[in-house]
N, C-alpha and C positions, 0 to 999 in steps of 0.2 A: 504493499500500499504505500502510495506516494505521499508527499507533503500535504498537510490539510489547508484547503482555502475556505475562508468564511464568505458566505454570501449575504449581502445586505438588500433588502427590499426598499426601494425609494417610493414608497406609496404616495407621500405627498407630491414629489416632484414628477411622477407619472402623470397626475392630472394637471398640474399647471405647466407642464410642457406640451400638454394636448390641448388645452382650452383656457377659458378664462378662470373657472372656478373648480372647486374640489368638494366632495361629499360634505353634507351637514354632519353634525357630531352623532346624531342618532344613527345615520347610516354607517360612519366610521366604526362605531361600537359594535354593530352588527358583523362587521367584516373582519373585526380582530380576531374573532375564535378560529375561524378556518385558516387565516394566515398563521396563527400560532401552531394549528394543526398540522400544517403542511410539514413541519418538522425539518425544515432545511435552512432556515434563516437564523443567524447570529445576531443579526442587527435589522431594525426597521426605522426608517426616516419617517417621523410622525408629525412634525411641525416646523415652524421656522419660515423664512421665505414670505410669502404673501398670506400665509395660512390665518394670520390673526386678523389682517384687514379683510379677508373674505368672510371670516365669522361675523364681523362688524357689519359688513354689507348684507348679510343674511338677516341681521337683527339678533344674533346669538352673542352670548358672552365668550370671548376667546380663552379666558382663564378657564372656565368651566369646561370648555371643549377640550383643551389640553390635558387636563385632570382625568377627564373620563376616558379619552383616546389612549392615553399612556398606561394607564393602570392596568389593563389586561396583560401588557408586554411586561410591565415590571413585575407582576405576579409569576409569569411565566419564565422569568429569567432571562429574557431578550433584550439586549441594550436598545435604547431609543435613542435617535439623534435628531437635532434640528440644525437649520441652515440660518447662519445670520451673517450679515453684510459689513463686518467691522464697524468703521466710522459710521455707516449708516444704519447700524442695527437691524431692526425689521422693516425698514421703510426705504425710500429712494433718496433720501437726503440726510445730511449729517446729524447725529444725535449727541446731546451733552453727555459729559462724562457720568454724572450721577445717575442718569437714566440708564446707560449702558451697564453700569454696575449692578443696578437693582435688576436688570433683565437676567443676568447669569443667575443669581440668587434664587429668583422666583421659579425660573424654568427647571431648576434642580428640584425645588420643593414641589413643584407640580408634576414631576415625574420623567423629566428628560436627563438622560445620563451624558450625552456627549453634545459639545457644540463645534459644529463645523464652521469655521470662521473663515470668511474670504474677504479680500479687498478687491475691488474692481479695477483697480490700477496696478496691483501687486506691489503697492507701497507698502513695506513691511512696518513702517511707523503706525499706520492704521490698525495693524493687528496686535501689536504691542498690549495695548490695554484688554483686548479681547481675550488674550492668552493668559494675562494676569487676573483678570476679573472671572474668568471660567474655572481656574483653579482655585481661586479664593471662594468661589461659590460650591465646589464640591464636584465639577462637572470635569469631564475629560476634555482637554483642549486640543482639538484637531484643527490644525492650520492648513488652509488650501492654496494650492498653487493654481491660478486661472490660467489654462493652456490656451494659447493662441498661436497663430504660425506666421511669422514675419522675419525679416533678416534681424531682427532685435531679440525675438523670443526663441533662443537657441536652448539646446540641452544644458549647456554650461550656465546660461542665464538662470534657469530654473533650479539647477543644483545648489547655485550659490544662494538663491532666494531660500532654499530649504534650509541650508545651513544656518542662515541668519535667524530663522524662525525657531530652528531647534536650540540655537543659543539663547532665544528669548524665553524657552521654557515649554515649547510646544510638546505636548505628550505624542501626537500622532501627526502625520502628514497624509493630505488628501491631494491626489492629482485631479483636479476638477476640470475635466475636459467636456466643458459645457456646450460645445458646438460640435464635438465628435470629429474635430479635424487634427487630433493629435496622431501624426503618422505611427503605425505600429512599432517598427523598429526604433523610432526615436523615444517612444514613451517607455520602450523595454531598457534603453540606454538610462533613461532619467530615473527609473526604480532603482537600477543598479547603482547609479550615483548616490542617491539618497541612502540607500543601504550601506554604501562605502563610508558615509559620514557616520553613521550610528547603526550598527548591525541590528540591533534589537527594537529599533523604532517601527511602529506599525505603519504600514502604508496601504491606503485604499485607492483603487482606480475606479473613477466615477466618470463613465463616458456616455454620451448621447449618440443615437444612431444616425441622425441626418444624413451625411455624406455616405455611410456605409462601412466605415473603419472599425467600429467599436467592437465587434465580435473578435476580429483578429487582434486588435490592441490588448483586449482583455486576456487573451492567451499569451501575448507577449509580456505583459505586466506580470502575470502569474509566473511565467518561467523565470522571470528577472528577480522574483522575490516578494511580489505584492502579497499581502496577507488577506485584504478582503477585495471583493469585486462587487460593484453595486449592480443591480439588475432591476428590470421592469417585468410586468407579466401581461399576458393578454386579459382584456381587450385593449390595452394601452401601451404595449410594448412596440418597439421599431418605430418608424415615422419619426417625428420630431422627440420622440421619447427615448427610451433606453433599450438595450439588447435585452432579449426575452431570457426568462430564467431558464426554460426548458433547453434553449440552444446553448447558452453559456454553461450550463450544468452538464451537457453532454460532451462539449468541446473540452472542458476542463477534465471530466473523467476519461475521456478518450487519450488525452496527454499523460495520463497518469497520476493526477491529482486526487487527493481524497476530499470528496465532497459528501454531504448526507444524502441519504435518499429522499425523494419526494413522496409524500402521501398525496396520491393523485385524486382521491376522492375529495379530500379537503381543498386541493388545488381547484378542482372544478367547482366547488362551492364558492371559493373566493372569486373565481372568474365569472361565475354566474351573478353573484351579488354586484360585482363591478359593473357588469353589464346592465344589470337592474337599474343602477344609479343613473347609467348613460340614459336609459330609455325613459326614466321618470323625468328628468328635467336637465341633466348636465350636458347630454348631448346637443342641445340647442347652441351650447356655447362653444362646440367643438367643430372646427372646420374640417370636412372631410380629407381635404388635402394634406392636413397635418398627420394623418395616418399613413402618408406615402413617405418614403426616402427619397432623397433628391441629390444627386451627386453635384448639382450647380451650387450647393452650399459650401463647397470646398473652397470656392472663389472668395466669397464676402466673408465666410466664417461666422455667420450669425447663430447664435446660440438656440438649443431647442426650447428653453424656457421662454424665450422671447418669440420664437416663431409660434408658440402655441396661440399668441394674441395678435401676430402680425397680420394673418389672413382677414381678421375682422376688421382691423384698422384699414386695410387696402380696399375692402368692401366699401367701406364709408367714404374714403378718399377717392375711389374710382367713380363713385356716384355723384361726388361734389366736382371732380374734374370733368366728367363727361357733361354735367349740367352745364358748365361754363363752356366747353366746346360746342355744344348744341347752339347755345346762345350765340355764339361767335362763328357759326357756320364752319366749324372744323370737324374733321373725322373723329369718331370716339376711340377709346383705347380699350382693350380687352384686359382682364385682370392678369393675364399672362404677360401682355405688353408691359403693364405698370411694374409687374414683379421684377422682369429682366432689367427695366429701366432702374429700379431700385437697386438691385444687386450690382450693377455696373457703377451706380453712383457711389455707393458703399466702397467699392474698390478704389474709386477715385479719390474720395475724401478722407478716408480713414488714416493714411500716411500723414496728410495735411493737418489732422487733427491730434497728432503725436502718438499713433498707434496705442490707444488705450485698449486693453483687453476686451474683447467682445462679451462682456459678462454684465448682469445687472448691477447697477442702472446704467453702466456707460455704453452698453450694446444698445439700450434705448435711445440714448442721446445720439449715437452715431446714425442709428436707423432713422431716427426722427429728422435729423438734420438733412440725411440724404433724401427722404420722403418728401420733405417740405422743399428741397432744393428742386427735386423733379417736377413737384407740381408747380412751383413758381416759374421754373424755365420753360415748361410747357406752355405757359402763358406769357412767355417773352421776357419774363424779367430775370434778373441776376442771380447767381449762385450766392448763398449766404444772405439772401435778403430778409430772412426771419430766423433768428437764433434764439431759444428761450434761456432764461437765466441760469437753469441747472446746467446747461450745457456750457455757457460761458464760465460758470464756476470751475468745471472740470479744466476748461481750457487756460484758465487764469491760475490754476495750481491750488484752488481753494479746497478741492477734494483730495489733493495729493499730487505727487509727482508723476507726470506722464513719462512713459518709457521712452518717447521720441521727442522731436522738436516741433514746436507748432509752426505752421508755414507762415511765410512773411506776410501773404494775403491776409490772414487772420490777425497777425500782430498789427498790421496797419488799420485793420477794421476796429480792433479793439482801441487803439490810440484815437481813432475818429470819434469813437463813442465814449471817451474819456474813461475807459477801463484799464485797471492796473493790474499787473501780474504779481502773484503771491508765493513767497518762498518758505514761509514758515511752516510749522506744524499746524495742519488744519483743525485739529482738535481744539487749539487755543481760540478758534474764531466761535466756538460754541459755550457760551456760559452755562453754569448749572441751572436747571430749570424745575427740579421738583418742588421746591418751595413756592415758587410761583403757581404751579398747577394745584398744589395743595390748598392754596388761597382760594383759587377758582372753584375748587370743588365744595370747599366750605360755604362758598358764597352761593352755590347753587343748591346747597343742602344735600350733595351727593357723598356717599361713604367711600372711604380710600381702600376698603376691603381688606381681606385678610393677607397679612405680609405686605400691605399697600399694593396688592396686585391690581386693583382698579385705578389708582393714581398712576402706576406704571403704564397701564393701557391708554389712559387719557394723554399722558405726557409723549407717548411713542406716537400715537395716532390721534391728534387732536380733533380733526375735522371729522374723522369716520367716527370717532367715540361720541361725539355730540350728536351726530345723526342717528347713531345706535341708540342713545339715550332718549332721544325725542320720539322715536318710532319711525322717523322719515327714512331712514336706511331700510328697513324692512318693507315699508310701503314702497319705496322705489323699485326695490328688487322684485317684488311680486308684481308691481305694474309692468316691468320690464319682461319678466318671465311670460305673463299673460300675452304681451305683444307678440313675443317670440312664438307662442303657441298657435297664434291666429292662423287659420288656413291661408295658404297662398292663393290668390286668386289667379286662375289660368285663363288665357285668351277665350277659351270656350265659356267661360263663367261671365266674362265682362261684356258689357254693352258697348257696341261700337259708337264712337262720337264723332262729330264733325272733323275734330283735329286729326283724325286718322286719314282723312282724304285731303290733306294739304291747307285746312283753313288757318289763319294766323292764330298763335297763341298770345303775342303781344303787339301792342302797338304804342307808338309815342305821340302823345297829343299836346299841343301847345296852348297854353292858357295864360293870357296876360304876360306874354313873353317869358313863361316858365314852362319847361318842358316835363311832362309826366309819362313815366312808362306804365302802361295799364295792361294787366294780365287779362285776357279774355276767357271766361268760362263757358263751356258748351254743356254744362250739366243738364240733362234732361228733365230733372227734378228742381224747379227753381225754388222749392221750399226747402231743399235739403240744407242743413247747417254748415257753415265753414268754420274752419279753426281760426283761432285768433291769429295765428301767424299766416294764414291764407288771406284774411281780412286785410293785414297789413301790407301784405304783397300785391295787393289788387291796385293801389295807386301810391307808388312810391317815386318821390321826385329824384331826377337825376341832374346832373350838371348842366345848367343851360347855357345857351350861347354867351350870354352876357355875365355869366359866373355868378348869378345870383343865389344859386343853391349847389352845395357841394356834399359829398358823400363820404363817409369812411366805412370801408367794406371788411368783411372777414377775409382774412388770408388763408384760413383753413377752417375745417369742420371742428366742432367741440362744443363744450359746455362753457356759458359765459359766467364770469364772476366780475362784478362792477367794482370790487376792491380786493386787495391781496391780504392786507393786515388790518387788524381790528381798528387801529386809528385812522385808516385811510378814509377820504371822502370820496363818495360816488359823484360821478360826472352828471350834470344836470342841465337843463335848457337856461341860457344865459350866460353859461361858463365860456370864458376865452380860451380857445385852444391854438396852439402854435404847433407848426411842423416839428415832429420828433417827440411830442408829449404823449405820454402813456394815458391812454383814454379808458381801458378796462383790460381784462385779461380773458383768454380762453384756454381752457383746459383740454389738452388733447393728447393722446398716446402717453398717459401717465406723467406729463410734464405741463407746467403752467407757462403759457407764452404771453408776454406783454404786448398789447397792440398799441402800436404808436400811430399817431396820425400823419397822413402823408399830404395833408392840405390844413390851412389855417382858416379861422373863422370864429363865429360865435355859435354855440350849440342851439339849435332850434327844436330838435327833438331826439330823444334816446329811444331807438325802436326795439331794444332788447330788455329782457328781464334777468334778474339774478337766477342762474341755474337753468336757463334756457338753452336748449340745443340750437346750434346754428350751422348752416352749411357754408362751405367756400363761396365768397363772393355775395353772400347775404349783406344787406345794407343794416349797418349797425347804429350809425349816428348820422344825422343831418346838420350841416352847418350853414350860416349865411354869410 
């Protein structure tokens, strides 16, 4: 019998690499027993990443969910682990020291044994506190290397990074191959290099399936000395997820490694329950293309976790872009057209942005910048015409050191906007926050919870926690799910309208030297109600020839926020606006974009409300 290899089931990551959400806690508790009965897993990933935010969006308490979901594995002696993002903790932007410290203490109390900590820039400074606080809280501190493929990201680069993390006190090392682009031979050499640093340190290989390397890489990693291999299982293995348990199990056994037998009856139960959860509602948030592998991902190197939500973003942006193209008499794009343009743009701008490893949140920043660039350039605008503040923080060094140099064109753009580069420790930019949130909870009459777990939740996810407490989060989710479940109207079901035979949809009408764009409705039922948004779009002023009316339009689709901070003032009629002024914000693709005026004037009307969804090119504000 050969050397024993431990298998880890990444049940959380399976879902979030496939779609937007993961099961509710009642579903997770049901599937725990058959996973345990399978008898082949030493470890199960239970929480971390976006797990707690998703719970809040469901209207569920994340602390209760973590406790109930981890308990069965704790009782069975199976180690549980979570994913955390170093400086960013469990969210997409930096977290204060005191909040990070409380997190590790709480997650251990709630039943999580191992903290898998990564930094999206591979800046080891951002992992120092994660290692320290995890060990202080009684957790196993597993530090991750975020694998990407470039002229900078060599085997030697990663071995040196591992050495630094081991010197910082990391108990284990994880090779986090989030895009599955780690070439098998190189990953084998990396494992050998880590083991040469410290022979008895435990090494896990975590690889996604996207471009197709992961099974071969898992075998190479095992041969080189890896102790654990992470796997997924049907019906969510492969595609943007992970190599399948049955495949990896057989490959390792055939190579002579010792792996536990699989209780196939329990396997089928777990598989059946997972499919049941998909059928109940989670499948509405999984794009079918995410179940496919795609060698095109070798080029851009986008990670599986991000690809899970990318296709949904593309659908929305494609709808917006084609709406603009139709209005401007240009041929539409297909989703594949837009996807290829996106991949090509990622390859173009990634080096210019300093080669950030393509992992959360920085993969989103690169992808978002690429997608917005494509959208803007398709409309004849320049590259970099819209960059959100989170992306700027990354470029300026406020999130950590970039592996490469930022391109001169971005440096000049930063200078033109009065932005300064930062070279210090990014943690120093985040003052402690627990006392502030404790005071807020006292004012609201909210309990801080056992071991301050509710305080932690509020401090980590302020907006989502407030929406959870008010009930708005659950209401919004249920409304969105109901909309997803609405039957799709087919051409056979729809009644032909005059617009299908070439009649105009819009006309420009001149009234008192002011031009109005009028939407023409051919609804056969004159009494049918129109939505508030449709009513607004029936008569929208456009810039007239004498310049009496001006518009500020949405540069992308997303959700409107009239302010960003609690002390900010909403823009209102009568306000003077200059070119370059921030007028509102649009949240899109997990980041908040500051929308700046491209014209000056006095606000006559604000056409959008807080929380309203807008499409690319919708009119937001009218000026005179």
